[in-house]
Structures are given as structure tokens and as C-alpha cells.
C-alpha positions, -999 to +999 in steps of 0.1 A: -385-254+240-349-257+232-319-240+249-292-236+221-264-226+246-257-245+278-225-259+294-215-286+315-184-300+332-174-336+341-186-344+377-149-347+389-140-312+380-173-293+380-171-278+415-136-267+410-141-255+374-173-234+385-155-219+416-125-208+395-147-192+367-170-174+393-139-159+409-125-148+375-159-133+366-167-120+400-201-134+394-221-163+407-234-192+388-270-205+391-264-244+392-233-267+400-224-270+363-229-308+362-249-327+335-275-335+362-276-300+373-284-288+339-312-314+335-327-302+369-327-267+357-342-277+324-369-296+340-377-266+364-380-243+333-399-265+311-372-267+285-374-299+266-338-301+248-306-283+252-274-279+232-243-285+252-212-265+242-178-277+253-149-253+251-114-267+242-088-248+260-061-273+254-054-278+216-042-314+222-075-325+240-100-319+211-103-356+202-107-369+238-133-342+246-152-351+215-151-389+222-166-380+255-192-358+241-202-384+215-208-410+241-232-385+259-249-370+226-285-377+224-290-388+258-316-372+282-325-348+257-290-333+252-272-325+219-235-319+223-215-300+199-178-307+191-151-288+205-120-276+185-091-254+193-074-230+166-040-244+175-049-280+175-022-295+151-050-318+135-077-294+134-087-302+097-090-339+104-107-335+138-134-314+120-138-342+095-140-367+122-166-347+140-187-346+110-184-384+105-192-390+142-225-373+137-219-339+155-242-312+141-218-281+151-188-270+169-181-245+197-153-220+195-144-193+222-118-168+208-114-152+243-107-185+262-086-198+232-066-166+230-069-162+193-089-135+175-116-147+154-102-129+123-069-147+126-062-172+099-062-200+124-101-195+130-108-183+094-095-217+082-118-234+108-149-214+098-143-222+061-138-259+068-170-260+089-188-243+060-176-272+036-187-298+061-220-282+069-212-279+107-230-250+125-205-229+145-216-212+178-191-185+188-188-166+220-195-129+207-183-097+220-166-089+253-162-116+281-170-109+317-139-129+330-115-111+307-122-072+309-105-051+281-098-082+260-110-079+224-109-112+205-143-114+188-161-080+182-188-078+157-163-060+134-138-088+139-164-115+131-175-095+100-138-096+087-136-133+095-167-143+076-157-122+046-124-144+045-141-177+052-171-179+029-204-193+036-209-208+069-237-212+093-227-194+125-244-182+157-228-152+174-237-157+210-249-131+236-270-114+209-242-110+187-215-095+210-216-092+247-217-056+257-208-047+220-246-046+212-243-009+194-222-026+168-240-057+161-266-044+136-240-025+114-216-052+114-236-084+112-269-077+098-260-086+062-237-116+071-267-141+076-255-149+113-279-161+138-279-145+174-286-163+206-301-147+237-276-163+263-266-140+292-281-108+275-310-099+296-315-095+335-286-086+356-251-101+366-254-119+398-222-105+416-200-126+437-186-098+456-185-060+455-163-058+424-190-043+401-206-007+407-245-009+404-244+005+368-224-023+356-249-050+366-275-047+340-274-061+305-295-053+275-325-032+283-357-049+272-366-024+245-332-027+229-335-066+231-368-064+212-354-039+187-324-063+179-349-091+173-370-069+150-339-056+132-326-092+126-358-110+122-370-135+148-360-163+125-324-154+132-326-155+170-321-186+191-331-190+228-300-197+250-295-198+289-256-200+291-264-225+320-249-228+346-244-189+346-281-179+344-313-194+358-331-211+328-365-204+344-357-168+345-345-168+310-377-183+298-397-158+320-379-127+308-383-135+270-418-146+275-427-112+291-413-092+263-438-074+238-430-100+211-456-119+190-465-155+197-448-163+163-417-145+172-414-163+205-421-196+188-391-189+164-369-180+193-377-207+218-382-236+193-385-233+155-351-219+146-333-246+168-352-274+151-344-262+119-305-259+126-305-292+144-326-310+116-350-322+143 
């Protein structure tokens, strides 16, 4: 079982980082955001392998982040993707270096990086990743911590892919968090993968910020419908750890009326193909 969407923070900043993000999202995390916290959660959930997705919020720190990730990559059943920022002055060279270092993909987050996915700065990154054979994982849709901010809607991603050309891309959160009605029309013919991270279940509120009707995410029937529309061969299991309980993520999908073959695609086979495992 492979979790294709997880996050960790360095031990020295994990507590402060998780607290800051919880307050911004008005939602609680499941674990402490450390590498060891992720490994404990994986063991409890029966997850064998996870892909850690660092997000570069400073355009000048991509290289140092990637050096740190490279030193950890492959240890304890964790694969690290590279971080890249659209405003990094050496973005072209850093992506080439990421490929040389052995990274299999990169993570981008248009909302946290404050650049729309169809901006030329991201389009050129997508094109370069396509040339290098690097898989891109992109936060899709709205973001719980940035209400009203639109940087990576399904329509915007479609526009970006048309400009960038062929690239293997995973649109996280089932293609677009809380933009799910747009996902089939905008993304079905693009070839993108979807991941399941933070799309089922409910938000775990930190306070009384959310009305009860705002807490649920995708209904089970709609989730299954999206899997069937796109095909299970284009859906990857993800937990968004530390923001959701991996064991609950496994249980939710296991309980859905999907075939054993569809669940095998989602939990394991698709990730192995993308990671060349």
C-alpha cells in the first residue's frame, strides 16, 4: 500500500509549522508533522510506502530543501519529491539538477506560492518537467487555509496543460478541492491523474469557524463516480498526512463499493507504475 501524498516538516520547526497551519485552516492535524510521526501513522494504517511532498514557499531555498530531501530519500520506505518555486531564479537548472539527483517528481502548490497555475512561470515548469520525465504533483482546487483564493481550478489547470505540452501530472484532492463539479469536464481528456488526499470524510474543526454543512467533503457516491469516470488506473491513494488519519483514509476507501481490482489500482498499482517500483 502506497500513500502518494504526505507531508513532513523538519523536527525543529514541525510543532510551530503545524500550529500555524491549523490556525490558518481552522482545522486540526492528525499527527505532529514530523518524519517519525508520519512513519508511526503509516505503520498503524498498514501503509508500506509514502511519497513526501515538500512545498517551497521561498524561491531562494529550493536547492537547500532538495539537498535535505535527497539525503532522506529512500530511507524508511519514504520517497521524497523535489520542491520548486515558480519565482526561483534558477528554476530551469534546479529542475535539471533534481533529475540528476534521482528525484522522480516535483511538488508545486499555486496557492501557497501565490502564482496561478496557468501563469507562464508555472507553464514553463510544467514543460520542463515534461522534457525531463519528472512527475508533477499539484495542489488542485481551493485551499482550506485561503478562502476565496483561486490559483489552480480545474479550468486553469486545463489551460496550463494546453500551453505546456505533455507532462505526467497528479491533480491532488480528486482534481480540485471543492471544485469537484468541474473536474470531469475540464480534466478528463487531459490525461492527468487524481489523488484521494483530503477528499473524503469530514474536516476536523479546530474551533467553531465552520458551519456544520461546511465540514463534509466528497460524498461517497460522488467519489466512486469520479473514479469510474476517470478510470481507477488514473487515481492514486493519498492521505495528506499530517492533516488526515491514514488509517481512516484506508478504511474509508476500503469500505466503498469499488472492485478489488479498482482498489488495487488506487492503493498500489498506479503508484508503483509512476515511481517505477
